[in-house]
CHARMM-style PDB file with segment names, atoms N, HN, CA, C and O in Angstrom:
ATOM      1  N   MET     1       0.845  -1.156   0.000  1.00  0.00      PROA
ATOM      2  CA  MET     1       0.000   0.000   0.000  1.00  0.00      PROA
ATOM      3  C   MET     1       0.894   1.223   0.000  1.00  0.00      PROA
ATOM      4  O   MET     1       1.729   1.380   0.891  1.00  0.00      PROA
ATOM      5  N   VAL     2       0.734   2.075  -0.968  1.00  0.00      PROA
ATOM      6  HN  VAL     2       0.056   1.948  -1.691  1.00  0.00      PROA
ATOM      7  CA  VAL     2       1.469   3.334  -1.005  1.00  0.00      PROA
ATOM      8  C   VAL     2       0.480   4.487  -0.918  1.00  0.00      PROA
ATOM      9  O   VAL     2      -0.663   4.368  -1.359  1.00  0.00      PROA
ATOM     10  N   GLY     3       0.916   5.587  -0.356  1.00  0.00      PROA
ATOM     11  HN  GLY     3       1.844   5.684   0.003  1.00  0.00      PROA
ATOM     12  CA  GLY     3       0.041   6.749  -0.274  1.00  0.00      PROA
ATOM     13  C   GLY     3       0.657   7.848   0.566  1.00  0.00      PROA
ATOM     14  O   GLY     3       1.499   7.602   1.429  1.00  0.00      PROA
ATOM     15  N   ASP     4       0.222   9.053   0.298  1.00  0.00      PROA
ATOM     16  HN  ASP     4      -0.463   9.253  -0.403  1.00  0.00      PROA
ATOM     17  CA  ASP     4       0.719  10.212   1.025  1.00  0.00      PROA
ATOM     18  C   ASP     4      -0.097  10.506   2.283  1.00  0.00      PROA
ATOM     19  O   ASP     4       0.361  11.240   3.158  1.00  0.00      PROA
ATOM     20  N   ASP     5      -1.287   9.946   2.380  1.00  0.00      PROA
ATOM     21  HN  ASP     5      -1.659   9.349   1.670  1.00  0.00      PROA
ATOM     22  CA  ASP     5      -2.164  10.156   3.535  1.00  0.00      PROA
ATOM     23  C   ASP     5      -2.016   8.954   4.471  1.00  0.00      PROA
ATOM     24  O   ASP     5      -2.588   7.893   4.223  1.00  0.00      PROA
ATOM     25  N   LYS     6      -1.243   9.129   5.546  1.00  0.00      PROA
ATOM     26  HN  LYS     6      -0.777   9.991   5.747  1.00  0.00      PROA
ATOM     27  CA  LYS     6      -0.936   8.016   6.440  1.00  0.00      PROA
ATOM     28  C   LYS     6      -2.191   7.396   7.050  1.00  0.00      PROA
ATOM     29  O   LYS     6      -2.279   6.173   7.164  1.00  0.00      PROA
ATOM     30  N   ALA     7      -3.154   8.213   7.439  1.00  0.00      PROA
ATOM     31  HN  ALA     7      -3.083   9.206   7.347  1.00  0.00      PROA
ATOM     32  CA  ALA     7      -4.386   7.687   8.039  1.00  0.00      PROA
ATOM     33  C   ALA     7      -5.150   6.823   7.039  1.00  0.00      PROA
ATOM     34  O   ALA     7      -5.657   5.760   7.398  1.00  0.00      PROA
ATOM     35  N   ALA     8      -5.235   7.272   5.792  1.00  0.00      PROA
ATOM     36  HN  ALA     8      -4.823   8.135   5.500  1.00  0.00      PROA
ATOM     37  CA  ALA     8      -5.930   6.489   4.765  1.00  0.00      PROA
ATOM     38  C   ALA     8      -5.184   5.186   4.482  1.00  0.00      PROA
ATOM     39  O   ALA     8      -5.805   4.143   4.280  1.00  0.00      PROA
ATOM     40  N   SER     9      -3.868   5.248   4.468  1.00  0.00      PROA
ATOM     41  HN  SER     9      -3.364   6.096   4.632  1.00  0.00      PROA
ATOM     42  CA  SER     9      -3.070   4.040   4.241  1.00  0.00      PROA
ATOM     43  C   SER     9      -3.278   3.037   5.366  1.00  0.00      PROA
ATOM     44  O   SER     9      -3.350   1.833   5.120  1.00  0.00      PROA
ATOM     45  N   GLU    10      -3.374   3.527   6.606  1.00  0.00      PROA
ATOM     46  HN  GLU    10      -3.315   4.505   6.806  1.00  0.00      PROA
ATOM     47  CA  GLU    10      -3.613   2.640   7.742  1.00  0.00      PROA
ATOM     48  C   GLU    10      -4.966   1.945   7.617  1.00  0.00      PROA
ATOM     49  O   GLU    10      -5.093   0.770   7.960  1.00  0.00      PROA
ATOM     50  N   VAL    11      -5.971   2.662   7.131  1.00  0.00      PROA
ATOM     51  HN  VAL    11      -5.867   3.617   6.852  1.00  0.00      PROA
ATOM     52  CA  VAL    11      -7.291   2.057   6.911  1.00  0.00      PROA
ATOM     53  C   VAL    11      -7.186   0.958   5.856  1.00  0.00      PROA
ATOM     54  O   VAL    11      -7.718  -0.137   6.040  1.00  0.00      PROA
ATOM     55  N   ALA    12      -6.501   1.251   4.756  1.00  0.00      PROA
ATOM     56  HN  ALA    12      -6.069   2.140   4.607  1.00  0.00      PROA
ATOM     57  CA  ALA    12      -6.362   0.264   3.678  1.00  0.00      PROA
ATOM     58  C   ALA    12      -5.592  -0.961   4.150  1.00  0.00      PROA
ATOM     59  O   ALA    12      -5.961  -2.087   3.816  1.00  0.00      PROA
ATOM     60  N   VAL    13      -4.532  -0.761   4.917  1.00  0.00      PROA
ATOM     61  HN  VAL    13      -4.232   0.153   5.188  1.00  0.00      PROA
ATOM     62  CA  VAL    13      -3.758  -1.886   5.451  1.00  0.00      PROA
ATOM     63  C   VAL    13      -4.640  -2.701   6.409  1.00  0.00      PROA
ATOM     64  O   VAL    13      -4.601  -3.931   6.403  1.00  0.00      PROA
ATOM     65  N   GLY    14      -5.421  -2.013   7.217  1.00  0.00      PROA
ATOM     66  HN  GLY    14      -5.452  -1.013   7.222  1.00  0.00      PROA
ATOM     67  CA  GLY    14      -6.335  -2.711   8.129  1.00  0.00      PROA
ATOM     68  C   GLY    14      -7.362  -3.548   7.393  1.00  0.00      PROA
ATOM     69  O   GLY    14      -7.667  -4.665   7.812  1.00  0.00      PROA
ATOM     70  N   LEU    15      -7.897  -3.026   6.307  1.00  0.00      PROA
ATOM     71  HN  LEU    15      -7.649  -2.119   5.967  1.00  0.00      PROA
ATOM     72  CA  LEU    15      -8.861  -3.786   5.500  1.00  0.00      PROA
ATOM     73  C   LEU    15      -8.199  -5.009   4.870  1.00  0.00      PROA
ATOM     74  O   LEU    15      -8.796  -6.083   4.798  1.00  0.00      PROA
ATOM     75  N   THR    16      -6.972  -4.833   4.422  1.00  0.00      PROA
ATOM     76  HN  THR    16      -6.487  -3.960   4.481  1.00  0.00      PROA
ATOM     77  CA  THR    16      -6.226  -5.954   3.840  1.00  0.00      PROA
ATOM     78  C   THR    16      -6.010  -7.030   4.889  1.00  0.00      PROA
ATOM     79  O   THR    16      -6.217  -8.213   4.622  1.00  0.00      PROA
ATOM     80  N   ASP    17      -5.596  -6.624   6.077  1.00  0.00      PROA
ATOM     81  HN  ASP    17      -5.428  -5.663   6.293  1.00  0.00      PROA
ATOM     82  CA  ASP    17      -5.401  -7.576   7.175  1.00  0.00      PROA
ATOM     83  C   ASP    17      -6.711  -8.283   7.520  1.00  0.00      PROA
ATOM     84  O   ASP    17      -6.725  -9.490   7.759  1.00  0.00      PROA
ATOM     85  N   ALA    18      -7.808  -7.529   7.545  1.00  0.00      PROA
ATOM     86  HN  ALA    18      -7.797  -6.548   7.351  1.00  0.00      PROA
ATOM     87  CA  ALA    18      -9.119  -8.107   7.871  1.00  0.00      PROA
ATOM     88  C   ALA    18      -9.553  -9.135   6.835  1.00  0.00      PROA
ATOM     89  O   ALA    18     -10.332 -10.037   7.142  1.00  0.00      PROA
ATOM     90  N   ALA    19      -9.054  -9.004   5.613  1.00  0.00      PROA
ATOM     91  HN  ALA    19      -8.421  -8.271   5.363  1.00  0.00      PROA
ATOM     92  CA  ALA    19      -9.392  -9.958   4.548  1.00  0.00      PROA
ATOM     93  C   ALA    19      -8.514 -11.210   4.617  1.00  0.00      PROA
ATOM     94  O   ALA    19      -8.621 -12.097   3.770  1.00  0.00      PROA
ATOM     95  N   GLY    20      -7.645 -11.274   5.632  1.00  0.00      PROA
ATOM     96  HN  GLY    20      -7.559 -10.553   6.320  1.00  0.00      PROA
ATOM     97  CA  GLY    20      -6.804 -12.454   5.792  1.00  0.00      PROA
ATOM     98  C   GLY    20      -5.486 -12.376   5.049  1.00  0.00      PROA
ATOM     99  O   GLY    20      -4.777 -13.375   4.929  1.00  0.00      PROA
ATOM    100  N   LEU    21      -5.154 -11.195   4.548  1.00  0.00      PROA
ATOM    101  HN  LEU    21      -5.730 -10.384   4.645  1.00  0.00      PROA
ATOM    102  CA  LEU    21      -3.890 -10.991   3.843  1.00  0.00      PROA
ATOM    103  C   LEU    21      -2.981 -10.145   4.734  1.00  0.00      PROA
ATOM    104  O   LEU    21      -3.379  -9.730   5.823  1.00  0.00      PROA
ATOM    105  N   ARG    22      -1.780  -9.897   4.271  1.00  0.00      PROA
ATOM    106  HN  ARG    22      -1.457 -10.234   3.387  1.00  0.00      PROA
ATOM    107  CA  ARG    22      -0.845  -9.084   5.048  1.00  0.00      PROA
ATOM    108  C   ARG    22      -0.652  -7.747   4.357  1.00  0.00      PROA
ATOM    109  O   ARG    22      -0.037  -7.673   3.294  1.00  0.00      PROA
ATOM    110  N   GLY    23      -1.171  -6.705   4.953  1.00  0.00      PROA
ATOM    111  HN  GLY    23      -1.671  -6.765   5.817  1.00  0.00      PROA
ATOM    112  CA  GLY    23      -1.037  -5.374   4.389  1.00  0.00      PROA
ATOM    113  C   GLY    23       0.194  -4.675   4.927  1.00  0.00      PROA
ATOM    114  O   GLY    23       0.475  -4.729   6.125  1.00  0.00      PROA
ATOM    115  N   LEU    24       0.922  -4.026   4.050  1.00  0.00      PROA
ATOM    116  HN  LEU    24       0.694  -3.983   3.078  1.00  0.00      PROA
ATOM    117  CA  LEU    24       2.107  -3.276   4.442  1.00  0.00      PROA
ATOM    118  C   LEU    24       2.065  -1.894   3.802  1.00  0.00      PROA
ATOM    119  O   LEU    24       1.626  -1.744   2.662  1.00  0.00      PROA
ATOM    120  N   HSD    25       2.519  -0.894   4.534  1.00  0.00      PROA
ATOM    121  HN  HSD    25       2.876  -1.016   5.461  1.00  0.00      PROA
ATOM    122  CA  HSD    25       2.633   0.450   3.977  1.00  0.00      PROA
ATOM    123  C   HSD    25       3.988   0.546   3.294  1.00  0.00      PROA
ATOM    124  O   HSD    25       5.014   0.285   3.922  1.00  0.00      PROA
ATOM    125  N   ALA    26       4.009   0.916   2.017  1.00  0.00      PROA
ATOM    126  HN  ALA    26       3.175   1.128   1.507  1.00  0.00      PROA
ATOM    127  CA  ALA    26       5.238   0.940   1.220  1.00  0.00      PROA
ATOM    128  C   ALA    26       5.712   2.346   0.895  1.00  0.00      PROA
ATOM    129  O   ALA    26       6.436   2.549  -0.080  1.00  0.00      PROA
ATOM    130  N   GLY    27       5.311   3.314   1.699  1.00  0.00      PROA
ATOM    131  HN  GLY    27       4.723   3.150   2.491  1.00  0.00      PROA
ATOM    132  CA  GLY    27       5.834   4.661   1.523  1.00  0.00      PROA
ATOM    133  C   GLY    27       4.915   5.577   0.732  1.00  0.00      PROA
ATOM    134  O   GLY    27       3.719   5.328   0.584  1.00  0.00      PROA
ATOM    135  N   ALA    28       5.519   6.640   0.232  1.00  0.00      PROA
ATOM    136  HN  ALA    28       6.491   6.842   0.352  1.00  0.00      PROA
ATOM    137  CA  ALA    28       4.790   7.702  -0.458  1.00  0.00      PROA
ATOM    138  C   ALA    28       4.204   7.229  -1.790  1.00  0.00      PROA
ATOM    139  O   ALA    28       4.643   6.237  -2.371  1.00  0.00      PROA
ATOM    140  N   LEU    29       3.208   7.967  -2.246  1.00  0.00      PROA
ATOM    141  HN  LEU    29       2.851   8.774  -1.774  1.00  0.00      PROA
ATOM    142  CA  LEU    29       2.519   7.647  -3.496  1.00  0.00      PROA
ATOM    143  C   LEU    29       3.478   7.548  -4.680  1.00  0.00      PROA
ATOM    144  O   LEU    29       3.233   6.778  -5.609  1.00  0.00      PROA
ATOM    145  N   VAL    30       4.557   8.313  -4.658  1.00  0.00      PROA
ATOM    146  HN  VAL    30       4.756   8.938  -3.903  1.00  0.00      PROA
ATOM    147  CA  VAL    30       5.529   8.279  -5.752  1.00  0.00      PROA
ATOM    148  C   VAL    30       6.104   6.859  -5.938  1.00  0.00      PROA
ATOM    149  O   VAL    30       6.554   6.515  -7.031  1.00  0.00      PROA
ATOM    150  N   ASN    31       6.091   6.047  -4.883  1.00  0.00      PROA
ATOM    151  HN  ASN    31       5.725   6.326  -3.995  1.00  0.00      PROA
ATOM    152  CA  ASN    31       6.583   4.662  -4.979  1.00  0.00      PROA
ATOM    153  C   ASN    31       5.679   3.767  -5.816  1.00  0.00      PROA
ATOM    154  O   ASN    31       6.082   2.673  -6.211  1.00  0.00      PROA
ATOM    155  N   SER    32       4.469   4.221  -6.086  1.00  0.00      PROA
ATOM    156  HN  SER    32       4.141   5.109  -5.765  1.00  0.00      PROA
ATOM    157  CA  SER    32       3.540   3.387  -6.856  1.00  0.00      PROA
ATOM    158  C   SER    32       4.048   3.115  -8.269  1.00  0.00      PROA
ATOM    159  O   SER    32       3.717   2.085  -8.858  1.00  0.00      PROA
ATOM    160  N   ALA    33       4.845   4.024  -8.815  1.00  0.00      PROA
ATOM    161  HN  ALA    33       5.114   4.860  -8.338  1.00  0.00      PROA
ATOM    162  CA  ALA    33       5.381   3.809 -10.170  1.00  0.00      PROA
ATOM    163  C   ALA    33       6.227   2.542 -10.223  1.00  0.00      PROA
ATOM    164  O   ALA    33       6.156   1.790 -11.195  1.00  0.00      PROA
ATOM    165  N   ALA    34       7.022   2.301  -9.194  1.00  0.00      PROA
ATOM    166  HN  ALA    34       7.080   2.912  -8.404  1.00  0.00      PROA
ATOM    167  CA  ALA    34       7.854   1.093  -9.167  1.00  0.00      PROA
ATOM    168  C   ALA    34       6.986  -0.153  -9.074  1.00  0.00      PROA
ATOM    169  O   ALA    34       7.242  -1.144  -9.758  1.00  0.00      PROA
ATOM    170  N   GLY    35       5.965  -0.106  -8.234  1.00  0.00      PROA
ATOM    171  HN  GLY    35       5.756   0.700  -7.679  1.00  0.00      PROA
ATOM    172  CA  GLY    35       5.068  -1.255  -8.103  1.00  0.00      PROA
ATOM    173  C   GLY    35       4.303  -1.545  -9.377  1.00  0.00      PROA
ATOM    174  O   GLY    35       4.161  -2.701  -9.774  1.00  0.00      PROA
ATOM    175  N   GLU    36       3.813  -0.505 -10.013  1.00  0.00      PROA
ATOM    176  HN  GLU    36       3.928   0.434  -9.691  1.00  0.00      PROA
ATOM    177  CA  GLU    36       3.074  -0.677 -11.262  1.00  0.00      PROA
ATOM    178  C   GLU    36       3.973  -1.204 -12.377  1.00  0.00      PROA
ATOM    179  O   GLU    36       3.511  -1.924 -13.262  1.00  0.00      PROA
ATOM    180  N   ALA    37       5.245  -0.848 -12.336  1.00  0.00      PROA
ATOM    181  HN  ALA    37       5.620  -0.263 -11.617  1.00  0.00      PROA
ATOM    182  CA  ALA    37       6.178  -1.320 -13.362  1.00  0.00      PROA
ATOM    183  C   ALA    37       6.399  -2.827 -13.284  1.00  0.00      PROA
ATOM    184  O   ALA    37       6.838  -3.434 -14.261  1.00  0.00      PROA
ATOM    185  N   LEU    38       6.105  -3.433 -12.153  1.00  0.00      PROA
ATOM    186  HN  LEU    38       5.748  -2.939 -11.360  1.00  0.00      PROA
ATOM    187  CA  LEU    38       6.264  -4.884 -12.012  1.00  0.00      PROA
ATOM    188  C   LEU    38       5.157  -5.666 -12.700  1.00  0.00      PROA
ATOM    189  O   LEU    38       5.337  -6.841 -13.022  1.00  0.00      PROA
ATOM    190  N   THR    39       4.019  -5.033 -12.929  1.00  0.00      PROA
ATOM    191  HN  THR    39       3.872  -4.078 -12.668  1.00  0.00      PROA
ATOM    192  CA  THR    39       2.868  -5.726 -13.499  1.00  0.00      PROA
ATOM    193  C   THR    39       3.180  -6.415 -14.824  1.00  0.00      PROA
ATOM    194  O   THR    39       2.873  -7.600 -14.959  1.00  0.00      PROA
ATOM    195  N   PRO    40       3.775  -5.738 -15.813  1.00  0.00      PROA
ATOM    196  CA  PRO    40       4.053  -6.437 -17.071  1.00  0.00      PROA
ATOM    197  C   PRO    40       5.051  -7.586 -16.908  1.00  0.00      PROA
ATOM    198  O   PRO    40       4.989  -8.569 -17.647  1.00  0.00      PROA
ATOM    199  N   ILE    41       5.962  -7.469 -15.952  1.00  0.00      PROA
ATOM    200  HN  ILE    41       6.012  -6.671 -15.352  1.00  0.00      PROA
ATOM    201  CA  ILE    41       6.910  -8.563 -15.701  1.00  0.00      PROA
ATOM    202  C   ILE    41       6.166  -9.782 -15.169  1.00  0.00      PROA
ATOM    203  O   ILE    41       6.421 -10.904 -15.609  1.00  0.00      PROA
ATOM    204  N   LEU    42       5.248  -9.573 -14.227  1.00  0.00      PROA
ATOM    205  HN  LEU    42       5.041  -8.662 -13.870  1.00  0.00      PROA
ATOM    206  CA  LEU    42       4.492 -10.692 -13.669  1.00  0.00      PROA
ATOM    207  C   LEU    42       3.584 -11.326 -14.720  1.00  0.00      PROA
ATOM    208  O   LEU    42       3.434 -12.547 -14.751  1.00  0.00      PROA
ATOM    209  N   ILE    43       2.982 -10.512 -15.576  1.00  0.00      PROA
ATOM    210  HN  ILE    43       3.104  -9.520 -15.551  1.00  0.00      PROA
ATOM    211  CA  ILE    43       2.152 -11.055 -16.654  1.00  0.00      PROA
ATOM    212  C   ILE    43       3.014 -11.901 -17.588  1.00  0.00      PROA
ATOM    213  O   ILE    43       2.611 -12.996 -17.981  1.00  0.00      PROA
ATOM    214  N   PHE    44       4.184 -11.407 -17.940  1.00  0.00      PROA
ATOM    215  HN  PHE    44       4.512 -10.518 -17.621  1.00  0.00      PROA
ATOM    216  CA  PHE    44       5.097 -12.156 -18.798  1.00  0.00      PROA
ATOM    217  C   PHE    44       5.458 -13.502 -18.159  1.00  0.00      PROA
ATOM    218  O   PHE    44       5.419 -14.533 -18.831  1.00  0.00      PROA
ATOM    219  N   LEU    45       5.803 -13.501 -16.883  1.00  0.00      PROA
ATOM    220  HN  LEU    45       5.834 -12.664 -16.337  1.00  0.00      PROA
ATOM    221  CA  LEU    45       6.166 -14.751 -16.203  1.00  0.00      PROA
ATOM    222  C   LEU    45       5.003 -15.730 -16.179  1.00  0.00      PROA
ATOM    223  O   LEU    45       5.190 -16.926 -16.404  1.00  0.00      PROA
ATOM    224  N   ASN    46       3.805 -15.229 -15.909  1.00  0.00      PROA
ATOM    225  HN  ASN    46       3.653 -14.258 -15.726  1.00  0.00      PROA
ATOM    226  CA  ASN    46       2.621 -16.087 -15.894  1.00  0.00      PROA
ATOM    227  C   ASN    46       2.383 -16.731 -17.261  1.00  0.00      PROA
ATOM    228  O   ASN    46       2.113 -17.928 -17.354  1.00  0.00      PROA
ATOM    229  N   LYS    47       2.484 -15.928 -18.312  1.00  0.00      PROA
ATOM    230  HN  LYS    47       2.703 -14.955 -18.236  1.00  0.00      PROA
ATOM    231  CA  LYS    47       2.222 -16.439 -19.663  1.00  0.00      PROA
ATOM    232  C   LYS    47       3.335 -17.359 -20.145  1.00  0.00      PROA
ATOM    233  O   LYS    47       3.060 -18.435 -20.676  1.00  0.00      PROA
ATOM    234  N   THR    48       4.582 -16.952 -19.967  1.00  0.00      PROA
ATOM    235  HN  THR    48       4.805 -16.078 -19.536  1.00  0.00      PROA
ATOM    236  CA  THR    48       5.712 -17.706 -20.492  1.00  0.00      PROA
ATOM    237  C   THR    48       5.865 -19.053 -19.805  1.00  0.00      PROA
ATOM    238  O   THR    48       6.103 -20.068 -20.460  1.00  0.00      PROA
ATOM    239  N   TYR    49       5.728 -19.061 -18.485  1.00  0.00      PROA
ATOM    240  HN  TYR    49       5.535 -18.236 -17.953  1.00  0.00      PROA
ATOM    241  CA  TYR    49       5.960 -20.288 -17.723  1.00  0.00      PROA
ATOM    242  C   TYR    49       4.682 -20.964 -17.273  1.00  0.00      PROA
ATOM    243  O   TYR    49       4.702 -21.893 -16.466  1.00  0.00      PROA
ATOM    244  N   LYS    50       3.554 -20.476 -17.816  1.00  0.00      PROA
ATOM    245  HN  LYS    50       3.538 -19.722 -18.472  1.00  0.00      PROA
ATOM    246  CA  LYS    50       2.239 -21.034 -17.512  1.00  0.00      PROA
ATOM    247  C   LYS    50       2.037 -21.194 -15.999  1.00  0.00      PROA
ATOM    248  O   LYS    50       1.610 -22.239 -15.508  1.00  0.00      PROA
ATOM    249  N   VAL    51       2.360 -20.121 -15.295  1.00  0.00      PROA
ATOM    250  HN  VAL    51       2.706 -19.272 -15.694  1.00  0.00      PROA
ATOM    251  CA  VAL    51       2.208 -20.070 -13.847  1.00  0.00      PROA
ATOM    252  C   VAL    51       0.850 -19.456 -13.542  1.00  0.00      PROA
ATOM    253  O   VAL    51       0.449 -18.474 -14.166  1.00  0.00      PROA
ATOM    254  N   ASP    52       0.159 -20.029 -12.596  1.00  0.00      PROA
ATOM    255  HN  ASP    52       0.485 -20.827 -12.089  1.00  0.00      PROA
ATOM    256  CA  ASP    52      -1.133 -19.489 -12.198  1.00  0.00      PROA
ATOM    257  C   ASP    52      -0.934 -18.592 -10.980  1.00  0.00      PROA
ATOM    258  O   ASP    52      -1.002 -19.056  -9.841  1.00  0.00      PROA
ATOM    259  N   GLY    53      -0.693 -17.326 -11.221  1.00  0.00      PROA
ATOM    260  HN  GLY    53      -0.639 -16.949 -12.146  1.00  0.00      PROA
ATOM    261  CA  GLY    53      -0.595 -16.383 -10.127  1.00  0.00      PROA
ATOM    262  C   GLY    53       0.811 -16.070  -9.643  1.00  0.00      PROA
ATOM    263  O   GLY    53       1.022 -15.927  -8.438  1.00  0.00      PROA
ATOM    264  N   ALA    54       1.773 -15.960 -10.543  1.00  0.00      PROA
ATOM    265  HN  ALA    54       1.601 -16.076 -11.522  1.00  0.00      PROA
ATOM    266  CA  ALA    54       3.110 -15.541 -10.126  1.00  0.00      PROA
ATOM    267  C   ALA    54       3.012 -14.186  -9.456  1.00  0.00      PROA
ATOM    268  O   ALA    54       2.254 -13.326  -9.904  1.00  0.00      PROA
ATOM    269  N   GLY    55       3.755 -13.989  -8.406  1.00  0.00      PROA
ATOM    270  HN  GLY    55       4.370 -14.688  -8.041  1.00  0.00      PROA
ATOM    271  CA  GLY    55       3.707 -12.729  -7.682  1.00  0.00      PROA
ATOM    272  C   GLY    55       4.983 -12.518  -6.889  1.00  0.00      PROA
ATOM    273  O   GLY    55       5.984 -13.204  -7.098  1.00  0.00      PROA
ATOM    274  N   LEU    56       4.934 -11.582  -5.998  1.00  0.00      PROA
ATOM    275  HN  LEU    56       4.121 -11.025  -5.829  1.00  0.00      PROA
ATOM    276  CA  LEU    56       6.065 -11.262  -5.142  1.00  0.00      PROA
ATOM    277  C   LEU    56       5.730 -11.634  -3.709  1.00  0.00      PROA
ATOM    278  O   LEU    56       4.577 -11.552  -3.286  1.00  0.00      PROA
ATOM    279  N   LYS    57       6.736 -12.037  -2.977  1.00  0.00      PROA
ATOM    280  HN  LYS    57       7.673 -12.102  -3.320  1.00  0.00      PROA
ATOM    281  CA  LYS    57       6.554 -12.357  -1.573  1.00  0.00      PROA
ATOM    282  C   LYS    57       7.634 -11.617  -0.781  1.00  0.00      PROA
ATOM    283  O   LYS    57       8.824 -11.728  -1.075  1.00  0.00      PROA
ATOM    284  N   ILE    58       7.202 -10.874   0.212  1.00  0.00      PROA
ATOM    285  HN  ILE    58       6.235 -10.783   0.451  1.00  0.00      PROA
ATOM    286  CA  ILE    58       8.131 -10.191   1.105  1.00  0.00      PROA
ATOM    287  C   ILE    58       8.504 -11.184   2.191  1.00  0.00      PROA
ATOM    288  O   ILE    58       7.633 -11.697   2.893  1.00  0.00      PROA
ATOM    289  N   THR    59       9.791 -11.457   2.331  1.00  0.00      PROA
ATOM    290  HN  THR    59      10.498 -11.041   1.761  1.00  0.00      PROA
ATOM    291  CA  THR    59      10.234 -12.441   3.317  1.00  0.00      PROA
ATOM    292  C   THR    59      11.049 -11.773   4.414  1.00  0.00      PROA
ATOM    293  O   THR    59      11.427 -10.607   4.300  1.00  0.00      PROA
ATOM    294  N   GLY    60      11.309 -12.506   5.449  1.00  0.00      PROA
ATOM    295  HN  GLY    60      11.003 -13.453   5.541  1.00  0.00      PROA
ATOM    296  CA  GLY    60      12.080 -11.989   6.562  1.00  0.00      PROA
ATOM    297  C   GLY    60      11.168 -11.477   7.659  1.00  0.00      PROA
ATOM    298  O   GLY    60       9.960 -11.332   7.469  1.00  0.00      PROA
ATOM    299  N   GLU    61      11.753 -11.209   8.789  1.00  0.00      PROA
ATOM    300  HN  GLU    61      12.734 -11.326   8.944  1.00  0.00      PROA
ATOM    301  CA  GLU    61      10.996 -10.711   9.934  1.00  0.00      PROA
ATOM    302  C   GLU    61      10.952  -9.186   9.861  1.00  0.00      PROA
ATOM    303  O   GLU    61      11.986  -8.518   9.903  1.00  0.00      PROA
ATOM    304  N   LEU    62       9.752  -8.657   9.751  1.00  0.00      PROA
ATOM    305  HN  LEU    62       8.913  -9.200   9.716  1.00  0.00      PROA
ATOM    306  CA  LEU    62       9.588  -7.205   9.633  1.00  0.00      PROA
ATOM    307  C   LEU    62       9.619  -6.577  11.020  1.00  0.00      PROA
ATOM    308  O   LEU    62       9.011  -7.087  11.961  1.00  0.00      PROA
ATOM    309  N   GLN    63      10.328  -5.476  11.129  1.00  0.00      PROA
ATOM    310  HN  GLN    63      10.822  -5.061  10.365  1.00  0.00      PROA
ATOM    311  CA  GLN    63      10.411  -4.709  12.371  1.00  0.00      PROA
ATOM    312  C   GLN    63       9.481  -3.504  12.260  1.00  0.00      PROA
ATOM    313  O   GLN    63       9.471  -2.825  11.233  1.00  0.00      PROA
ATOM    314  N   ALA    64       8.716  -3.236  13.284  1.00  0.00      PROA
ATOM    315  HN  ALA    64       8.725  -3.788  14.119  1.00  0.00      PROA
ATOM    316  CA  ALA    64       7.854  -2.041  13.282  1.00  0.00      PROA
ATOM    317  C   ALA    64       8.746  -0.807  13.145  1.00  0.00      PROA
ATOM    318  O   ALA    64       9.753  -0.671  13.840  1.00  0.00      PROA
ATOM    319  N   GLY    65       8.360   0.077  12.245  1.00  0.00      PROA
ATOM    320  HN  GLY    65       7.543  -0.034  11.680  1.00  0.00      PROA
ATOM    321  CA  GLY    65       9.247   1.169  11.944  1.00  0.00      PROA
ATOM    322  C   GLY    65       8.824   2.475  12.409  1.00  0.00      PROA
ATOM    323  OT1 GLY    65       9.524   3.464  12.193  1.00  0.00      PROA
TER     324      GLY     65
END
């Protein structure tokens, strides 16, 4: 989740968590360009390797920041 409004981002992360997923705040809205740039790469991997749902996974123990 990226965004310049911290309160709104916290709501979105909370909704993600409530849906059983792991929501993380990824910084300012300007960071969304990097995330969006990954979309064509993931589509390519899914099509080329016939993967159903290739994606990214954040690993490691996250420290509250």
